C-alpha positions in Angstrom: 15.9 -9.4 -31.3 14.5 -12.9 -31.4 11.0 -13.5 -30.1 10.6 -15.0 -26.6 8.3 -18.1 -26.7 7.0 -17.6 -23.1 3.5 -16.4 -22.5 3.6 -13.4 -20.1 1.0 -12.0 -17.8 1.5 -8.3 -17.4 0.8 -7.2 -13.8 0.5 -3.6 -12.7 -0.3 -2.6 -9.1 -0.6 0.7 -7.3 -1.5 0.9 -3.6 -3.5 3.9 -2.1 -1.4 3.5 1.0 1.7 5.6 1.9 4.0 2.7 1.0 3.6 3.4 -2.8 3.6 7.2 -2.7 6.7 7.4 -5.0 5.8 4.5 -7.3 4.7 5.1 -10.9 0.9 5.3 -11.5 -0.8 2.3 -13.0 -1.2 4.1 -16.4 2.6 4.9 -16.4 3.5 1.3 -15.4 1.4 -0.2 -18.2 2.8 2.3 -20.8 6.4 1.4 -19.7 5.7 -2.3 -19.6 4.1 -2.4 -23.0 7.1 -0.5 -24.5 9.5 -2.9 -22.7 7.6 -6.0 -24.0 7.7 -4.7 -27.6 11.4 -3.9 -27.2 12.2 -7.4 -25.8 9.8 -9.3 -28.1 7.6 -10.6 -25.2 4.2 -12.0 -25.9 1.6 -10.6 -23.4 -1.2 -13.0 -23.0 -3.3 -10.8 -20.6 -3.0 -7.7 -18.4 -3.8 -7.7 -14.7 -4.4 -4.4 -12.9 -4.8 -4.1 -9.2 -5.3 -1.2 -6.8 -4.5 -2.7 -3.4 -1.6 -2.9 -0.9 0.7 -6.0 -1.1 1.8 -5.9 2.5 -0.9 -8.5 3.4 -2.1 -11.6 1.6 -5.5 -11.8 -0.1 -5.2 -9.7 -3.2 -8.0 -11.1 -5.5 -6.4 -10.0 -8.9 -2.9 -11.4 -7.9 -4.4 -14.6 -6.6 -6.4 -15.0 -9.9 -3.2 -14.5 -11.9 -1.3 -17.1 -9.9 -4.2 -19.5 -10.3 -4.2 -19.0 -14.0 -0.5 -19.7 -14.1 -0.9 -22.9 -12.1 -3.5 -24.0 -14.7 -1.0 -23.4 -17.5 -2.6 -20.3 -19.1 0.8 -18.5 -18.9 4.3 -19.3 -17.7 5.9 -15.9 -17.1 5.2 -12.5 -15.5 6.1 -9.0 -16.5 6.0 -6.3 -13.8 7.7 -3.0 -13.1 9.6 -4.3 -10.0 9.4 -7.2 -7.6 7.7 -5.0 -5.0 4.7 -4.8 -7.4 4.3 -8.6 -7.0 4.8 -8.9 -3.2 5.5 -7.1 0.0 4.8 -10.1 2.2 6.6 -13.4 2.6 3.6 -15.6 1.6 3.1 -14.0 -1.9 6.8 -13.8 -2.5 7.2 -17.4 -1.5 4.5 -18.4 -4.0 6.4 -16.7 -6.9 9.7 -18.5 -5.9 7.9 -21.8 -5.4 6.4 -21.6 -8.9 9.9 -20.9 -10.3 11.2 -23.9 -8.5 8.4 -26.2 -9.6 8.4 -25.1 -13.3 5.1 -23.3 -13.2 6.9 -20.1 -13.9 9.7 -20.1 -16.5 10.6 -16.4 -16.4 10.1 -13.1 -14.7 10.8 -9.8 -16.4 11.3 -6.4 -14.7 12.5 -3.3 -16.5 14.1 -2.1 -13.3 15.5 -5.4 -11.9 17.6 -8.2 -13.2 16.1 -11.7 -12.7 16.8 -15.1 -14.2 15.3 -18.5 -13.4 18.6 -19.6 -11.9 19.8 -20.2 -8.3 21.5 -16.8 -8.3 18.4 -15.1 -9.9 16.1 -16.6 -7.3 18.4 -15.6 -4.5 18.4 -12.0 -5.7 14.6 -12.1 -6.1 14.3 -13.4 -2.5 16.4 -10.5 -1.3 14.2 -8.0 -3.3 11.0 -9.4 -1.7 12.7 -9.2 1.7 13.6 -5.6 1.1 10.1 -4.8 0.1 8.7 -6.4 3.3 11.3 -4.6 5.4 10.3 -1.3 3.8 6.6 -1.5 4.8 7.4 -2.9 8.3 9.8 -0.1 8.9 7.4 2.5 7.6 4.7 1.3 9.9 7.0 1.5 12.9 8.2 5.0 12.1 4.6 6.2 11.6 3.5 4.8 15.0 6.5 6.4 16.6 5.7 9.8 15.1 2.1 9.5 16.2 3.1 8.6 19.8 5.4 11.7 19.9 2.5 13.9 18.7 0.4 12.6 21.6 3.2 13.3 24.1 3.3 16.9 22.8 -0.5 17.2 23.3 -1.1 17.3 19.5 -4.0 15.5 17.9 -2.4 12.5 16.1 -5.2 11.5 13.6 -7.5 13.2 11.1 -8.8 16.5 12.4 -12.2 16.4 14.2 -15.2 18.6 13.4 -14.4 22.3 13.5 -10.7 21.7 12.8 -8.5 20.9 9.8 -5.1 19.3 9.3 -2.5 21.9 8.4 -0.2 20.2 5.9 2.5 22.9 6.4 3.0 22.5 10.1 1.6 18.9 10.4 -0.7 19.9 13.2 -4.5 20.4 13.7 -5.8 24.0 13.6 -9.2 25.6 13.9 -11.2 25.7 10.7 -12.1 29.4 10.6 -14.7 28.9 7.9 -16.8 26.3 9.6 -16.0 26.7 13.4 -18.5 29.5 13.9 -21.3 27.4 12.2 -20.8 24.5 14.6 -20.5 26.9 17.5 -24.0 28.3 16.6 -25.5 24.8 16.4 -24.1 23.9 19.9 -25.1 27.1 21.6 -28.7 26.1 22.5 -27.4 23.1 24.5 -25.0 25.1 26.7 -27.7 26.0 29.3 -28.5 22.3 29.8 -26.9 20.4 32.7 -23.5 19.1 31.6 -24.0 15.4 32.4 -21.3 12.9 31.6 -23.3 11.6 28.7 -23.6 15.0 27.1 -20.0 15.8 27.7 -19.1 12.6 25.8 -21.4 13.7 23.0 -19.9 17.1 22.7 -16.2 16.0 23.2 -16.0 12.5 21.6 -12.4 13.1 20.4 -11.1 13.5 23.9 -11.9 9.9 24.7 -10.4 8.8 21.4 -7.2 10.6 22.3 -7.0 8.9 25.7 -7.6 5.5 24.2 -4.8 6.2 21.7 -2.5 7.1 24.5 -3.2 3.9 26.3 -2.6 1.8 23.1 0.8 3.4 22.2 2.4 3.5 25.7 
């Protein structure tokens, strides 16, 4: 296959949020992208690796890569999928604007077809829109599930002291190994007068639960 004259920036991203739970690890992305670049004869000028969500703007590594492209250090990007580049409308718009203005000549994805044509940019815009819809829908579904837990009287967040999150039942249960220890620590205080301030000290998570209810009504 003939060599491609474009200079590519390889970009790999993996978020620690739930949104990227099923996405390849950064190491796997880099391995696959290097193999794809060798197969397609792509010249990789530099590799950019980022561990941050793309649902909001402000990714430092991504912004640095875009700035380098604007300064002419490269004119193409290689990534695993468009959702690695953007899950918000601002960053997605930057990519498409660079394609329109000539700052970007090409985008390559092993799992997505894209050409610098009107049809290619249209398909890319749809991919960015789908990526944004995914994270927005995930957030709505998560909040709905937490609200339902509160309605059932279940603790909706990370388990408080003396309790653990049961991954099988998705509920909070007593931590049998540590509950007795904390009970022994609290015992000397039981004979004191149960003033409101002390009640708030011993049961801080009750107020958190009530505040959570008021926010999600």
